[in-house]
C-alpha positions as CSV (number, residue, x, y, z in Angstrom):
1,X,-14.5,15.2,15.6
2,X,-13.7,11.9,16.9
3,X,-12.7,10.6,20.5
4,X,-11.1,7.4,21.5
5,X,-14.0,6.8,23.9
6,X,-16.4,6.7,21.0
7,X,-14.5,3.7,19.2
8,X,-16.9,0.7,18.6
9,X,-16.7,-2.6,16.8
10,X,-19.5,-4.4,14.9
11,X,-21.7,-6.6,16.9
12,X,-23.0,-8.3,13.8
13,X,-21.9,-11.7,12.8
14,X,-19.5,-12.0,10.0
15,X,-22.2,-13.5,7.4
16,X,-24.2,-10.3,8.1
17,X,-21.4,-8.3,7.5
18,X,-20.5,-9.9,4.2
19,X,-24.0,-9.6,2.7
20,X,-23.9,-5.9,3.9
21,X,-20.5,-5.5,2.1
22,X,-21.7,-6.8,-1.2
23,X,-25.0,-4.8,-1.0
24,X,-22.7,-1.9,-0.4
25,X,-20.7,-2.9,-3.2
26,X,-23.5,-3.2,-5.4
27,X,-25.3,-0.1,-4.8
28,X,-22.6,2.2,-4.3
29,X,-22.3,5.0,-6.9
30,X,-18.4,5.5,-6.4
31,X,-16.2,3.7,-4.2
32,X,-13.0,4.9,-2.7
33,X,-10.6,2.4,-1.6
34,X,-7.8,2.9,1.1
35,X,-5.2,0.4,1.4
36,X,-2.6,-0.2,3.9
37,X,-0.1,-2.9,4.7
38,X,-2.5,-5.2,5.7
39,X,-3.6,-5.8,2.1
40,X,-0.4,-6.5,1.0
41,X,0.5,-9.0,3.8
42,X,-2.9,-10.8,2.9
43,X,-1.4,-10.8,-0.7
44,X,1.6,-12.8,0.8
45,X,4.1,-9.9,1.1
46,X,5.2,-11.1,4.5
47,X,8.6,-9.6,5.5
48,X,9.8,-12.4,8.1
49,X,9.5,-16.2,8.2
50,X,10.1,-18.3,5.6
51,X,9.9,-15.8,2.7
52,X,12.7,-13.9,4.4
53,X,14.7,-16.9,5.0
54,X,14.3,-17.7,1.2
55,X,15.9,-14.6,-0.3
56,X,18.1,-13.5,2.4
57,X,19.8,-16.5,4.3
58,X,23.0,-15.1,3.6
59,X,22.3,-12.0,5.3
60,X,20.8,-13.6,7.9
61,X,23.8,-15.9,8.6
62,X,26.1,-12.9,8.6
63,X,24.1,-10.4,10.5
64,X,21.2,-11.9,12.3
65,X,18.8,-10.2,11.0
66,X,15.1,-11.4,12.2
67,X,13.2,-9.5,9.4
68,X,13.6,-7.5,6.1
69,X,12.6,-4.2,7.8
70,X,15.7,-4.6,10.0
71,X,17.9,-5.4,7.5
72,X,16.8,-2.3,5.8
73,X,18.0,-0.2,8.4
74,X,21.6,-1.7,8.8
75,X,24.3,0.8,8.3
76,X,26.3,-1.5,6.0
77,X,29.9,-0.6,5.7
78,X,29.9,-0.3,1.7
79,X,27.4,1.0,-0.7
80,X,28.1,-2.3,-2.7
81,X,26.7,-4.4,0.2
82,X,23.9,-1.9,0.9
83,X,22.5,-2.3,-2.6
84,X,22.9,-6.0,-2.8
85,X,20.7,-6.2,0.3
86,X,18.3,-3.5,-1.3
87,X,17.9,-4.7,-4.7
88,X,16.9,-8.0,-3.5
89,X,14.2,-6.4,-1.5
90,X,13.1,-4.0,-3.9
91,X,13.0,-6.8,-6.6
92,X,10.8,-9.4,-4.6
93,X,8.4,-6.5,-3.1
94,X,8.1,-4.6,-6.3
95,X,8.6,-6.6,-9.4
96,X,8.0,-10.0,-8.6
97,X,4.4,-11.4,-8.6
98,X,2.5,-11.2,-5.3
99,X,2.2,-14.7,-3.8
100,X,-1.5,-14.6,-3.6
101,X,-3.7,-13.0,-6.2
102,X,-5.6,-10.8,-3.4
103,X,-5.4,-7.7,-5.5
104,X,-6.6,-9.2,-8.5
105,X,-9.8,-10.4,-6.6
106,X,-10.3,-6.9,-5.4
107,X,-10.0,-5.5,-9.0
108,X,-12.6,-8.3,-10.1
109,X,-15.1,-6.8,-7.6
110,X,-14.8,-3.4,-8.4
111,X,-13.4,-3.2,-12.1
112,X,-16.7,-1.9,-13.3
113,X,-17.3,0.6,-10.7
114,X,-16.6,4.3,-10.6
115,X,-13.5,4.0,-8.1
116,X,-10.4,5.5,-6.9
117,X,-7.6,4.1,-4.8
118,X,-5.4,5.9,-2.1
119,X,-2.7,3.7,-0.7
120,X,0.3,3.9,1.7
121,X,1.7,1.0,0.1
122,X,4.6,1.4,-1.9
123,X,4.7,-2.0,-3.9
124,X,2.7,-1.1,-7.0
125,X,0.2,-4.4,-6.6
126,X,-2.6,-2.4,-8.0
127,X,-1.2,-1.7,-11.2
128,X,0.0,-4.8,-11.9
129,X,-3.7,-6.3,-11.0
130,X,-5.1,-4.1,-13.7
131,X,-6.1,-1.2,-11.9
132,X,-6.3,1.9,-13.9
133,X,-2.9,3.9,-13.1
134,X,-5.2,7.2,-13.3
135,X,-7.1,6.4,-10.5
136,X,-4.2,5.3,-8.1
137,X,-2.6,7.7,-5.7
138,X,0.5,6.2,-4.0
139,X,1.0,8.6,-1.2
140,X,4.1,7.4,0.4
141,X,6.2,6.6,-2.7
142,X,7.2,3.8,-4.9
143,X,10.0,0.8,-4.7
144,X,10.2,1.3,-8.3
145,X,11.7,4.6,-8.0
146,X,15.0,6.5,-7.0
147,X,15.3,10.0,-6.1
148,X,18.3,12.2,-5.5
149,X,19.4,11.9,-1.7
150,X,19.8,15.8,-1.3
151,X,17.6,16.2,-3.2
152,X,18.8,18.4,-5.7
153,X,15.4,18.8,-7.4
154,X,11.9,17.5,-7.4
155,X,12.6,14.1,-9.7
156,X,12.3,10.5,-9.6
157,X,13.8,7.8,-11.8
158,X,12.6,4.6,-12.8
159,X,14.7,1.8,-11.1
160,X,13.5,-1.4,-12.7
161,X,16.5,-2.1,-15.0
162,X,19.4,-1.4,-12.6
163,X,17.7,-3.0,-10.0
164,X,17.3,-6.5,-12.2
165,X,21.0,-5.8,-13.2
166,X,22.0,-5.6,-9.3
167,X,20.0,-8.8,-8.6
168,X,21.4,-10.8,-11.5
169,X,25.2,-9.5,-11.2
170,X,25.5,-9.4,-7.3
171,X,28.2,-11.6,-5.7
172,X,29.1,-12.5,-2.0
173,X,26.6,-10.1,-1.0
174,X,28.0,-7.2,-3.1
175,X,26.9,-5.4,-6.4
176,X,29.3,-4.5,-9.0
177,X,30.7,-0.9,-8.0
178,X,29.6,0.6,-11.4
179,X,26.2,-0.3,-10.8
180,X,25.7,1.8,-7.8
181,X,23.1,4.4,-8.4
182,X,24.1,8.3,-8.4
183,X,22.2,11.4,-9.3
184,X,22.2,12.1,-12.9
185,X,22.6,16.0,-12.0
186,X,24.6,16.3,-8.9
187,X,26.5,13.1,-8.8
188,X,25.1,12.2,-5.2
189,X,24.0,8.9,-4.4
190,X,20.3,8.0,-5.3
191,X,18.1,6.5,-2.4
192,X,14.5,5.1,-2.7
193,X,11.7,7.4,-3.1
194,X,10.1,6.6,0.2
195,X,8.5,9.1,2.4
196,X,10.7,8.8,5.7
197,X,11.6,12.6,6.2
198,X,11.3,16.0,4.7
199,X,13.8,14.8,1.8
200,X,11.0,12.9,0.3
201,X,10.5,14.1,-3.4
202,X,6.9,14.5,-4.6
203,X,7.3,14.6,-8.3
204,X,5.3,15.9,-11.1
205,X,3.4,12.2,-11.1
206,X,2.6,12.4,-7.2
207,X,1.2,15.8,-7.3
208,X,-1.0,14.8,-10.5
209,X,-2.3,11.9,-8.8
210,X,-3.1,13.8,-5.8
211,X,-5.0,16.4,-7.7
212,X,-7.0,13.6,-9.4
213,X,-7.9,12.2,-6.1
214,X,-9.2,15.6,-4.8
215,X,-10.9,16.0,-7.9
216,X,-12.9,12.8,-7.7
217,X,-13.8,13.4,-4.0
218,X,-15.0,16.5,-5.2
219,X,-17.2,15.7,-8.0
220,X,-18.7,12.7,-6.4
221,X,-19.8,14.7,-3.3
222,X,-23.4,13.9,-2.3
223,X,-23.5,10.6,-4.0
224,X,-23.6,7.4,-2.5
225,X,-20.2,6.7,-1.9
226,X,-18.6,3.5,-0.2
227,X,-15.2,4.3,1.6
228,X,-13.5,0.8,1.6
229,X,-10.6,0.8,4.0
230,X,-8.6,-2.4,3.7
231,X,-5.6,-3.2,6.5
232,X,-5.0,0.2,7.5
233,X,-3.3,0.6,10.9
234,X,-2.8,3.2,13.2
235,X,0.7,4.2,11.7
236,X,-0.5,6.7,9.4
237,X,-4.1,7.0,10.4
238,X,-4.2,10.9,9.2
239,X,-3.8,9.8,5.5
240,X,-6.7,7.3,5.1
241,X,-8.5,6.2,8.2
242,X,-9.2,9.5,9.9
243,X,-10.2,10.9,6.7
244,X,-12.7,8.3,5.5
245,X,-14.3,8.6,9.3
246,X,-14.7,12.3,8.7
247,X,-16.1,12.3,5.1
248,X,-18.5,9.5,6.0
249,X,-19.6,11.8,9.1
250,X,-20.1,14.7,6.8
251,X,-21.9,13.0,4.0
252,X,-25.2,11.1,5.1
253,X,-25.4,9.0,1.8
254,X,-21.9,7.5,2.5
255,X,-21.0,4.3,3.8
256,X,-17.8,3.2,5.8
257,X,-16.3,-0.4,5.6
258,X,-13.2,-1.6,7.1
259,X,-11.7,-5.0,6.9
260,X,-8.6,-5.4,9.2
261,X,-8.0,-8.5,11.5
262,X,-7.7,-7.1,15.1
263,X,-8.5,-3.6,13.9
264,X,-11.7,-3.4,12.5
265,X,-13.5,-0.4,14.3
266,X,-15.4,2.6,13.6
267,X,-16.4,5.8,15.6
268,X,-19.8,5.2,17.3
269,X,-20.9,8.5,15.4
270,X,-21.1,6.7,12.0
271,X,-21.8,3.2,13.4
272,X,-25.2,2.8,11.7
273,X,-23.3,3.4,8.3
274,X,-20.1,1.4,8.9
275,X,-19.2,-2.2,8.1
276,X,-16.6,-3.4,10.3
277,X,-15.0,-7.0,9.5
278,X,-12.3,-8.5,11.7
279,X,-11.1,-11.2,9.4
280,X,-8.4,-11.9,6.9
281,X,-8.8,-9.6,3.8
282,X,-8.1,-12.8,1.6
283,X,-11.0,-14.8,3.1
284,X,-13.3,-11.5,2.7
285,X,-12.5,-11.1,-0.8
286,X,-13.0,-15.0,-1.4
287,X,-16.2,-14.8,0.0
288,X,-17.5,-11.8,-1.8
289,X,-16.1,-13.1,-5.0
290,X,-18.1,-16.2,-4.6
291,X,-21.3,-14.1,-4.2
292,X,-20.6,-12.7,-7.4
293,X,-20.3,-15.9,-9.3
C-alpha cells in the first residue's frame, strides 16, 4: 500500500504538533497505543553507559562487554555464569522500577480513555504503571517468563522468585548450581520466553491477549481512533508501524500519531491525518501532562 518514496515528515512546529496531539487525545473515542523500545529508553532503560557499568562492572572487566545486549549473546562456559549474567539482566530490566516515570505519565494521559496497548517491549512497564492487564498485548514475550528450550509443550513459567534468588545468592559471577532452571516436564534447560526463533512459546495468555486486541480493533472500527505510536523503529515494523499506517488509511475517522526521535515519519497518503513529533518521548509526555493540569 505504501512505498518508501511516499514517506514524509511533519512541517509543523513542535508546539503546533503538541496541541494537535492533545486535541486528538481529548476527542478520540478509542486510543490504540503501539510501543517500541524507544519508549523504554525514554523511561531510562538504557543498555550501555553508566547504567551498564553500575550492574555489570565485573563482567565488563572480565569480558570487555560494551553493552548488555552483547553480553546476553556471549557463550558462557557454564550455566552458572550464564544465569549470573542473565538474572541481573532480568532483574534490573523487569523487576526493578524504571528510572523515570515515563510510563506513569502516559497512563495519566489515557487512563480514562477506551484504550488498548500492543508492544514489542518485554519489560512489563505498562502493568507496573497501572495499565489494565486485560488491555495489554506483549507480542514478543516477557522477561518475567521462562519456557522450555525444546519446547516440549506450550507452557511458560513465572520466574520472579528464582531470579531474585539468583541475584541474591550469586558469587564470583556464578549462581549456585541448584538454582539453574530446568523444565519440570522434560528436564531440559529453561530459557527466556523471548521471540528469537521458531521455538518461541505463544502460551494461553499470549493467545488470549492477541484475541482481545483483535476484538478491540473490530468492535471500535469506524469510531474516531487515535493510533498512538511511541518509540517504534524499523526492526519489526510489521507488528505495529505498518498495521497502524494501514488501519489509518482504511478508516477516514482515524488519526495516526508518531512520537520518535529521528524516526517520526508517515506515508504521504495519510499525512493530513497524521501527527509526527521528532522529540524525546519523555519531553512530549511532560508537555502533554502540563496541558492537562
